[in-house]
C-alpha positions as CSV (number, residue, x, y, z in Angstrom):
1,M,11.9,-30.6,-4.0
2,L,13.8,-31.1,-7.3
3,L,12.1,-28.0,-8.8
4,H,13.1,-26.0,-5.7
5,L,16.7,-27.1,-6.1
6,L,16.7,-26.3,-9.8
7,R,15.4,-22.8,-9.2
8,L,18.1,-22.2,-6.5
9,I,20.9,-23.4,-8.9
10,I,19.6,-21.2,-11.7
11,A,19.3,-18.2,-9.4
12,L,22.8,-18.7,-8.0
13,A,24.2,-19.0,-11.5
14,V,22.5,-15.8,-12.7
15,A,23.8,-13.9,-9.6
16,S,27.3,-15.2,-10.3
17,A,27.1,-14.2,-13.9
18,L,25.9,-10.7,-13.1
19,A,28.6,-10.2,-10.6
20,A,31.3,-11.4,-13.1
21,C,30.3,-9.2,-15.9
22,G,29.7,-6.2,-13.7
23,R,26.2,-5.7,-15.0
24,G,24.1,-3.0,-13.3
25,D,26.1,-1.6,-10.4
26,G,28.7,-4.1,-9.4
27,A,30.4,-4.5,-6.1
28,A,33.6,-2.8,-7.3
29,N,31.7,0.3,-8.5
30,R,29.6,0.4,-5.3
31,A,32.8,0.3,-3.2
32,K,34.2,3.2,-5.1
33,R,31.1,5.4,-4.5
34,A,30.8,4.4,-0.8
35,V,32.7,7.2,0.8
36,S,31.0,6.6,4.1
37,D,28.6,4.2,5.8
38,I,25.0,4.4,4.7
39,F,23.8,3.4,8.1
40,V,25.6,3.9,11.4
41,D,24.9,2.1,14.8
42,V,24.2,5.0,17.1
43,T,22.6,3.1,20.0
44,E,25.2,3.8,22.6
45,A,25.6,7.4,21.7
46,S,21.8,7.9,21.8
47,G,21.6,6.9,25.4
48,V,19.4,3.9,24.9
49,R,20.3,1.0,27.2
50,F,18.2,-2.1,26.6
51,T,19.0,-5.8,26.3
52,H,16.3,-8.3,25.6
53,T,16.1,-11.5,27.6
54,N,14.2,-14.5,26.2
55,G,14.1,-16.4,29.5
56,M,16.1,-19.3,28.2
57,T,16.9,-22.0,30.8
58,G,18.5,-24.7,28.6
59,E,15.2,-26.5,28.3
60,Y,14.7,-25.4,24.6
61,F,11.3,-23.8,25.3
62,F,9.8,-23.1,21.9
63,S,8.9,-19.5,22.8
64,E,12.6,-18.7,23.4
65,I,13.3,-18.3,19.7
66,I,10.4,-16.0,18.8
67,G,11.8,-12.8,20.2
68,S,9.9,-9.5,20.8
69,G,8.9,-6.5,18.7
70,V,9.7,-2.8,18.7
71,A,7.7,0.4,17.7
72,V,8.6,3.8,16.4
73,F,5.9,6.4,16.9
74,D,5.3,9.9,18.3
75,Y,3.4,9.3,21.5
76,D,3.4,12.9,22.7
77,N,2.9,14.7,19.4
78,D,6.1,16.7,19.6
79,G,7.1,15.8,16.1
80,R,9.9,13.5,17.1
81,P,9.3,9.7,16.8
82,D,9.9,7.8,20.1
83,I,10.8,4.1,20.6
84,L,8.9,1.4,22.5
85,V,10.6,-2.0,22.9
86,L,9.2,-5.2,24.4
87,Q,10.9,-7.5,26.9
88,G,10.7,-11.1,27.8
89,T,10.2,-12.7,31.2
90,P,11.3,-15.9,32.9
91,L,9.8,-18.7,30.8
92,A,9.2,-21.0,33.8
93,D,6.3,-18.6,34.4
94,P,5.9,-16.1,31.5
95,S,3.1,-14.3,33.3
96,N,5.4,-13.5,36.2
97,T,6.5,-9.9,35.9
98,S,8.7,-9.7,39.1
99,G,12.3,-9.0,38.5
100,A,14.7,-6.1,38.1
101,T,12.0,-3.8,36.6
102,Q,8.3,-3.5,37.1
103,C,7.6,-2.9,33.4
104,S,8.6,-5.5,30.9
105,A,8.4,-3.0,28.1
106,R,10.5,0.2,27.9
107,L,9.5,3.5,26.4
108,F,12.2,5.9,25.2
109,H,11.4,9.6,24.6
110,N,13.1,11.2,21.6
111,E,15.1,14.3,22.7
112,T,17.2,14.7,19.5
113,V,19.6,17.6,19.6
114,V,19.8,19.8,16.5
115,S,22.9,22.1,16.4
116,E,23.0,25.5,14.7
117,N,25.1,24.2,11.8
118,G,22.8,21.3,11.0
119,P,24.1,18.0,12.5
120,R,21.5,16.1,14.4
121,T,22.4,14.0,17.4
122,L,19.9,11.3,18.4
123,K,19.2,11.3,22.2
124,F,16.6,9.2,24.0
125,T,15.5,9.1,27.7
126,D,13.7,6.2,29.4
127,V,10.3,7.5,30.5
128,T,8.6,4.1,31.1
129,E,7.5,4.4,34.7
130,K,6.6,8.1,34.3
131,S,4.4,7.2,31.3
132,G,2.6,4.4,32.9
133,L,3.0,2.3,29.8
134,C,3.8,-0.8,31.7
135,S,3.5,-4.1,29.9
136,H,3.0,-7.1,32.2
137,G,4.0,-10.3,30.6
138,Y,6.3,-11.9,28.0
139,G,6.2,-9.2,25.3
140,M,5.5,-10.2,21.7
141,G,4.0,-7.7,19.2
142,I,3.0,-4.0,19.1
143,A,0.3,-2.1,17.1
144,V,-0.1,1.6,17.4
145,G,-3.1,3.7,16.4
146,D,-5.6,6.3,17.7
147,F,-8.6,4.0,18.5
148,D,-10.6,6.8,20.2
149,N,-9.9,9.6,17.7
150,D,-8.6,12.0,20.4
151,G,-5.5,12.9,18.4
152,F,-3.0,10.8,20.4
153,I,-1.7,7.4,19.4
154,D,-2.6,4.5,21.6
155,V,-0.7,1.2,22.0
156,F,-1.7,-2.4,21.8
157,I,0.7,-5.1,23.0
158,T,0.5,-8.9,22.6
159,H,2.0,-11.5,24.9
160,F,3.0,-15.1,25.3
161,G,1.4,-16.7,28.3
162,A,-0.4,-13.6,29.5
163,P,-3.3,-11.4,28.4
164,N,-2.7,-8.8,25.7
165,Q,-2.9,-5.1,26.8
166,L,-4.4,-2.0,25.3
167,F,-3.1,1.4,26.5
168,R,-5.0,4.5,26.0
169,N,-2.9,7.6,25.5
170,R,-4.1,10.4,27.9
171,G,-2.5,13.1,25.8
172,N,-0.3,14.3,28.6
173,G,2.6,11.9,28.2
174,S,0.9,9.1,30.1
175,F,-1.2,6.0,29.4
176,D,-4.0,4.1,31.0
177,D,-4.4,0.3,30.7
178,V,-7.9,-0.1,29.4
179,T,-7.7,-3.7,28.3
180,K,-10.4,-5.0,30.6
181,S,-13.0,-2.3,29.7
182,A,-12.1,-2.6,26.0
183,G,-12.4,-6.4,25.9
184,V,-9.3,-7.1,23.9
185,G,-7.3,-9.4,26.3
186,G,-7.0,-12.2,23.7
187,N,-8.9,-15.1,25.4
188,G,-5.7,-16.8,26.5
189,R,-4.2,-17.1,23.0
190,W,-0.6,-16.5,22.0
191,G,-0.8,-13.2,20.2
192,S,1.8,-12.2,17.7
193,S,1.5,-9.3,15.3
194,A,-1.5,-6.9,15.2
195,T,-2.8,-4.0,13.1
196,F,-5.3,-1.2,13.6
197,V,-7.6,-1.0,10.5
198,D,-10.9,0.7,9.8
199,Y,-12.2,-2.2,7.8
200,D,-15.9,-1.0,7.7
201,R,-15.2,2.7,6.9
202,D,-17.1,3.9,10.0
203,G,-14.2,6.3,10.9
204,L,-13.1,4.1,13.9
205,L,-10.0,2.0,13.9
206,D,-10.7,-1.7,14.5
207,L,-8.1,-4.2,15.5
208,Y,-6.9,-7.5,14.0
209,V,-4.7,-9.7,16.1
210,A,-2.7,-12.6,14.5
211,N,-2.3,-15.6,16.9
212,Y,0.6,-18.1,16.7
213,V,0.2,-21.7,18.0
214,N,-1.2,-23.6,20.9
215,Y,1.8,-23.9,23.1
216,S,2.8,-23.5,26.7
217,V,6.0,-24.2,28.6
218,A,4.2,-27.2,30.1
219,D,4.6,-28.9,26.8
220,K,7.7,-31.0,27.3
221,R,8.1,-32.6,23.9
222,K,11.7,-32.8,22.7
223,C,13.1,-32.2,19.2
224,Y,16.4,-32.9,17.5
225,N,18.3,-31.7,14.5
226,Y,20.0,-33.6,11.7
227,T,23.0,-34.4,13.9
228,S,20.7,-35.9,16.5
229,A,21.5,-33.0,18.9
230,R,18.8,-31.3,20.9
231,D,17.2,-28.4,19.0
232,Y,14.1,-26.3,19.0
233,C,10.9,-27.8,17.6
234,A,9.4,-26.5,14.4
235,P,6.2,-24.5,14.6
236,T,4.3,-27.2,12.7
237,S,4.8,-29.4,15.8
238,Y,2.0,-27.4,17.4
239,A,-1.6,-26.7,16.4
240,P,-2.3,-23.3,14.8
241,V,-4.7,-20.8,16.4
242,P,-7.2,-18.5,14.5
243,G,-6.7,-14.8,14.6
244,I,-9.1,-12.3,16.2
245,L,-10.9,-9.4,14.7
246,Y,-12.2,-6.8,17.1
247,H,-14.8,-4.2,15.9
248,N,-14.5,-0.8,17.5
249,L,-17.9,0.2,19.0
250,G,-16.9,3.8,19.5
251,N,-17.4,3.9,23.2
252,G,-14.0,2.6,24.3
253,K,-15.1,-1.0,23.8
254,F,-14.5,-3.6,21.1
255,E,-16.6,-6.5,20.0
256,D,-15.0,-9.8,18.9
257,V,-16.5,-10.4,15.4
258,S,-14.0,-13.1,14.4
259,V,-16.6,-15.7,13.6
260,R,-19.2,-13.4,12.1
261,S,-16.7,-11.7,9.9
262,G,-15.4,-15.1,8.5
263,I,-11.8,-14.7,9.4
264,T,-11.7,-17.9,11.4
265,R,-12.6,-20.1,8.4
266,A,-8.9,-20.4,7.5
267,Y,-5.8,-19.9,9.6
268,G,-2.3,-21.0,10.2
269,N,0.6,-20.1,12.5
270,G,0.1,-16.4,12.2
271,L,3.2,-14.2,12.6
272,G,3.0,-11.2,10.3
273,V,0.0,-9.0,9.3
274,V,-0.6,-6.0,7.1
275,A,-3.8,-4.2,6.2
276,A,-3.9,-2.8,2.6
277,D,-6.2,-2.5,-0.4
278,L,-4.7,-5.3,-2.4
279,N,-7.4,-5.7,-5.1
280,G,-7.8,-2.0,-5.8
281,D,-11.5,-1.7,-4.9
282,G,-11.0,1.0,-2.2
283,W,-11.6,-1.2,0.8
284,L,-8.9,-2.4,3.1
285,D,-8.0,-6.1,3.1
286,I,-6.0,-8.1,5.6
287,Y,-2.9,-10.2,4.7
288,V,-1.5,-12.7,7.2
289,A,1.9,-14.4,6.8
290,N,1.9,-17.8,8.4
291,D,4.8,-19.8,9.7
292,G,4.8,-23.0,7.7
293,N,1.2,-22.8,6.5
294,P,-0.4,-21.2,3.5
295,N,-0.9,-17.4,3.9
296,Q,-4.3,-15.8,4.0
297,L,-5.5,-12.8,2.0
298,W,-8.7,-11.7,3.5
299,I,-10.5,-9.8,0.8
300,N,-13.0,-7.2,2.3
301,Q,-16.5,-8.0,1.1
302,K,-17.7,-4.5,2.1
303,D,-20.4,-5.8,4.4
304,G,-18.4,-6.5,7.5
305,T,-17.2,-9.9,6.2
306,F,-14.0,-11.3,4.6
307,R,-13.1,-14.1,2.3
308,D,-9.7,-15.8,2.1
309,E,-8.8,-15.5,-1.6
310,A,-5.0,-16.1,-1.2
311,P,-5.0,-19.5,-3.1
312,A,-7.0,-18.1,-6.0
313,R,-4.9,-14.9,-6.2
314,G,-1.5,-16.6,-6.1
315,A,-0.5,-15.2,-2.6
316,A,-0.9,-18.3,-0.4
317,V,2.2,-20.4,-1.4
318,N,5.4,-19.9,-3.4
319,A,6.0,-20.6,-7.1
320,D,6.7,-24.3,-6.3
321,G,3.3,-24.6,-4.6
322,A,4.9,-24.9,-1.2
323,A,4.0,-23.1,2.0
324,E,6.9,-21.3,3.6
325,A,7.8,-20.1,7.1
326,G,6.4,-16.6,6.8
327,M,7.7,-14.3,9.6
328,G,8.0,-10.7,8.5
329,V,5.9,-9.1,5.9
330,D,5.6,-5.7,4.2
331,I,3.4,-4.4,1.4
332,A,4.2,-1.5,-1.0
333,D,4.4,-0.6,-4.6
334,F,8.0,-1.4,-5.3
335,D,7.8,-1.1,-9.1
336,G,5.8,2.1,-9.4
337,N,2.8,0.8,-11.3
338,G,0.2,1.8,-8.7
339,S,-0.5,-1.7,-7.3
340,E,0.6,-3.0,-3.9
341,D,3.2,-5.9,-3.9
342,I,3.9,-8.3,-1.0
343,F,7.3,-9.2,0.5
344,I,7.7,-11.9,3.1
345,T,10.8,-13.2,5.0
346,H,11.3,-16.9,5.5
347,L,13.4,-19.7,6.9
348,T,17.0,-20.5,5.8
349,H,16.9,-22.5,2.5
350,E,13.5,-21.1,1.6
351,K,14.5,-17.6,0.5
352,A,12.4,-14.5,0.9
353,T,9.4,-14.2,-1.4
354,L,8.3,-11.2,-3.4
355,Y,4.7,-11.6,-4.7
356,V,4.3,-9.1,-7.5
357,N,0.8,-7.7,-8.0
358,L,-0.2,-8.3,-11.6
359,G,-3.2,-6.0,-11.3
360,Q,-6.4,-6.1,-9.3
361,G,-4.9,-8.3,-6.6
362,Q,-3.6,-11.2,-8.7
363,F,-0.1,-12.2,-7.6
364,E,3.0,-14.1,-8.9
365,D,6.1,-15.2,-7.0
366,R,8.9,-13.4,-8.8
367,S,11.6,-13.8,-6.2
368,A,14.1,-15.2,-8.6
369,A,13.4,-12.8,-11.4
370,V,13.8,-9.7,-9.2
371,G,17.2,-11.0,-7.8
372,L,16.1,-11.8,-4.2
373,Y,16.1,-15.6,-4.4
374,A,19.8,-16.5,-4.1
375,P,21.0,-13.8,-1.6
376,T,18.2,-14.4,0.9
377,T,18.3,-18.3,0.8
378,P,21.2,-18.6,3.4
379,Y,19.4,-16.6,6.0
380,T,16.3,-16.7,8.3
381,G,14.6,-13.4,7.9
382,F,12.3,-11.8,10.4
383,G,11.7,-8.0,10.6
384,T,11.6,-6.3,7.2
385,A,10.4,-3.1,5.5
386,F,10.3,-1.4,2.2
387,I,12.4,1.8,2.6
388,D,13.8,4.3,0.1
389,Y,17.1,4.6,1.9
390,D,18.8,6.8,-0.7
391,N,15.6,8.8,-1.6
392,D,16.0,8.0,-5.3
393,G,12.2,7.4,-5.6
394,W,12.5,3.6,-5.6
395,L,11.6,1.5,-2.5
396,D,14.5,-0.7,-1.3
397,I,14.3,-3.6,1.3
398,V,15.9,-4.0,4.7
399,I,15.9,-7.4,6.6
400,A,16.8,-8.4,10.1
401,N,18.0,-12.0,10.1
402,G,18.5,-14.6,12.9
403,A,18.2,-18.3,12.8
404,V,15.6,-20.5,14.7
405,H,17.5,-23.7,14.6
406,V,21.0,-23.9,16.1
407,I,23.9,-23.2,13.7
408,E,26.5,-26.0,14.1
409,E,29.5,-23.8,13.5
410,Q,28.4,-21.5,16.3
411,V,27.7,-24.5,18.6
412,R,31.3,-25.7,18.0
413,A,32.5,-22.1,18.8
414,H,30.6,-22.3,22.1
415,E,28.3,-19.4,21.3
416,P,25.8,-19.0,24.2
417,F,22.9,-18.5,21.7
418,P,24.0,-20.0,18.4
419,L,21.5,-18.4,16.1
420,H,23.1,-15.1,15.1
421,Q,23.2,-13.8,11.5
422,I,23.8,-10.5,9.7
423,K,21.2,-8.0,8.4
424,Q,20.7,-7.4,4.7
425,L,20.0,-4.4,2.5
426,F,18.7,-4.5,-1.1
427,H,18.8,-1.6,-3.5
428,N,15.9,-1.2,-6.0
429,L,17.5,-0.6,-9.4
430,G,14.3,0.8,-10.8
431,N,14.0,-1.8,-13.5
432,G,12.1,-4.5,-11.6
433,R,15.2,-5.9,-10.0
434,F,17.1,-5.6,-6.7
435,E,20.8,-5.7,-5.9
436,E,22.2,-6.5,-2.5
437,T,24.1,-3.6,-1.0
438,T,24.8,-5.1,2.4
439,A,28.5,-5.0,1.9
440,V,28.6,-1.2,1.5
441,A,25.7,-0.4,3.9
442,G,28.0,0.1,6.8
443,S,29.8,-1.7,9.5
444,A,26.6,-1.9,11.4
445,F,25.3,-4.4,8.9
446,A,28.2,-6.7,9.7
447,L,26.9,-7.1,13.3
448,S,25.9,-10.8,13.6
449,E,23.0,-11.0,16.0
450,V,19.6,-12.8,16.4
451,G,17.5,-10.2,14.7
452,R,13.7,-10.2,15.2
453,G,11.6,-7.0,15.3
454,L,12.3,-4.1,12.9
455,A,10.6,-0.7,12.9
456,V,11.4,2.3,10.6
457,G,11.0,6.0,10.9
458,D,12.8,9.3,10.4
459,L,14.1,9.5,14.0
460,D,15.9,12.8,13.6
461,N,13.6,14.4,10.9
462,D,16.4,14.9,8.4
463,G,14.6,13.3,5.6
464,A,16.4,10.0,5.7
465,T,14.7,6.8,6.9
466,D,16.3,5.2,10.0
467,F,15.4,1.9,11.5
468,V,15.5,0.1,14.9
469,V,16.1,-3.6,15.5
470,S,15.1,-5.7,18.5
471,N,17.5,-8.6,18.9
472,N,16.4,-11.8,20.6
473,N,18.4,-12.2,23.8
474,G,20.5,-9.2,22.7
475,P,20.7,-5.4,22.6
476,L,18.3,-3.0,20.9
477,R,20.0,-1.4,17.9
478,I,19.4,2.0,16.4
479,F,20.6,2.6,12.9
480,Q,20.9,6.1,11.6
481,N,20.7,6.8,7.9
482,R,23.6,9.1,6.9
483,V,22.9,9.5,3.1
484,G,19.2,9.6,2.4
485,G,18.7,13.3,3.3
486,A,21.1,14.4,0.6
487,R,18.5,14.0,-2.1
488,P,15.3,16.1,-2.2
489,W,12.4,14.7,-0.2
490,L,8.9,15.3,0.9
491,G,7.6,14.5,4.4
492,L,3.9,14.0,5.0
493,R,1.6,13.3,8.0
494,V,-1.7,12.4,6.5
495,M,-4.7,12.9,8.8
496,T,-8.4,12.1,8.8
497,G,-10.0,14.1,11.5
498,R,-7.5,14.0,14.4
499,R,-5.8,10.7,13.6
500,D,-3.5,9.2,11.0
501,A,-5.4,8.1,7.9
502,Y,-4.3,4.5,7.9
503,G,-4.8,3.0,4.5
504,A,-4.8,6.3,2.6
505,K,-2.7,6.3,-0.6
506,I,-0.6,9.2,-1.8
507,E,-0.3,9.6,-5.6
508,L,2.6,12.0,-6.4
509,K,3.1,12.9,-10.1
510,R,6.5,14.3,-11.0
511,K,7.5,16.0,-14.3
512,G,9.5,13.7,-16.5
513,A,9.5,10.8,-14.0
514,P,7.3,7.9,-12.9
515,T,4.4,8.5,-10.5
516,L,5.1,7.7,-6.9
517,W,2.6,5.8,-4.8
518,R,2.9,5.5,-1.0
519,R,0.5,4.2,1.7
520,V,-0.1,5.5,5.2
521,H,0.5,2.7,7.6
522,S,2.3,1.7,10.7
523,D,1.9,-2.1,10.5
524,G,4.0,-4.8,8.9
525,S,7.5,-6.1,9.5
526,Y,7.6,-8.7,12.4
527,L,5.9,-8.0,15.7
528,S,6.6,-4.3,15.2
529,A,5.0,-0.9,14.4
530,S,6.6,2.0,12.4
531,D,6.2,5.7,12.2
532,P,3.0,6.3,10.2
533,R,4.4,9.5,8.6
534,V,5.2,9.2,4.9
535,L,8.7,10.0,3.7
536,V,8.9,10.3,-0.1
537,G,12.3,10.5,-1.8
538,L,12.1,12.5,-5.1
539,G,15.3,11.5,-6.8
540,D,16.4,13.8,-9.5
541,A,12.8,14.8,-10.6
542,T,11.8,17.4,-8.0
543,E,9.1,19.2,-9.9
544,I,5.8,18.0,-8.5
545,E,2.9,18.2,-11.0
546,S,0.2,17.0,-8.6
547,L,-0.4,15.4,-5.2
548,T,-3.6,13.4,-4.6
549,V,-4.6,11.6,-1.5
550,H,-7.0,8.7,-1.9
551,W,-8.7,8.5,1.5
552,P,-9.8,5.2,3.2
553,D,-13.5,6.2,2.8
554,G,-13.2,6.1,-1.0
555,K,-12.9,9.8,-1.6
556,S,-10.0,11.5,-3.3
557,E,-8.6,15.0,-2.8
558,R,-5.9,17.1,-4.5
559,F,-3.4,19.2,-2.5
560,A,-1.0,22.0,-3.5
561,P,2.5,20.6,-3.6
562,P,4.0,21.1,-0.1
563,P,7.5,22.6,0.5
564,L,10.4,20.1,0.1
565,R,12.8,19.0,2.8
566,Q,10.3,19.4,5.7
567,Y,7.2,17.6,7.1
568,T,3.7,18.9,6.2
569,T,0.4,17.8,7.6
570,L,-2.4,17.0,5.1
571,G,-5.9,16.9,6.6
572,Q,-8.9,15.4,4.9
573,G,-11.3,18.1,3.6
574,R,-8.5,20.7,3.5
575,G,-7.3,20.2,-0.1
576,I,-8.0,22.1,-3.2
577,G,-10.8,19.9,-4.7
578,A,-11.9,16.4,-5.2
579,A,-10.0,14.4,-7.8
580,K,-11.7,12.6,-10.6
581,P,-11.8,8.7,-10.2
């Protein structure tokens, strides 16, 4: 504990000193260059009307504070990412779907308007009932992926208190609930985040589901905070539940291989999950962020089994040797060295954690050294993502915050749900450090809400990464990026066969600038799924020397540089030759 406090004091002192001396890009300089908001809240103008309900009754049900996820994906292949957001239900009976609407989830079709002179106006239409994508239960997490390789993205939804659901995309704008025939209902466990991943390289997307804790509303235990007032219990008050790994059999059915694969040998209160090749051997691994327990890094053994190597590889606990309240997680190469780094959001007073990949999957907690320790410590982070919001070629970080224990100042102010906090934005300086740019990100970032799920994607196809936030017991928010498209960019949809090549890595070499590495994925964040297209900001170095795709099956292929400022589809086997290892 003493070491933890010492680290915090040092980090705060360093942050203060940097601000005082104006090193890097200080607040005053940023204010001068901020001629307009970076992100603008366009929710109301877009036509989206959605407010999440967490079913709170005053009983402090533990599940009230968890929230629900959101997804950004193109369900009808019209080239415009759509939005799916999950809803809660009355917690007295979370499996009860009766109420104002038949479907607890809502699907919004993207009908963005592009005028002749260029401006793009985001517009969405609620098509839930028409689509048949009706989620029945207290919605938690979303995973999207084409599990049957028919060219259309399918949807998997996890629930609290009700079976999970798998929806097969018919390809005509509608969905079928195939949960029962597929065998992925979840066996009564509380599902959280999930990811589609072809872990055995057979060309079919398998499914990993993180489970949270063994809890039901019948559990009447009471918890209290430091003032002796009633508060929500901590997740460690309940027993953790192992995750589930489903193997895709290729006939519309999945087989539960959790025990055989080894992923039940270690587990915690699973909330966030990402599939990525973390040790650089060409096989996709699975990383699970646990809420209050050590994280797991399931290294793929290439024979259908996994081994948790998080403790040995430095990715289980923080630099002080303590497990943290892992909620949101994203994985990307933030420093441009070709290896994937891990970022996790945590509880207030714990800070967010950046595990830097030292090479071949060995990690070190460098949260303080990169400038993230002090500014994230006052907040409880949930949804998060690496995004290059200004297209300078360096991946930045966005976080949706919201407390899980009541904030006394808000209680005294008689707030109905006293957990709200602002969002945060961190700019990658390109030298291994981040600087917080929340203050100049726009008035939308000053909105204090109970942030939970966060999904990213270029909603209006202008080359700037937008994002969507699902607030717990609050409105869905759509944040449009107004600056990213000013710099040159490259948009890619990377396909293997008829589906997105999850796990593929893009290696983009530029003349006179560092190589850019990006991974095709939709997983990560918190209970959410993002647009699997890859948007690469090129900064000032726009001359592309080579573009290589490293496919999930271990093969590599070169492609001619695509045109800038538009989206191009790259298909496996359609390049200009195999690249040397």
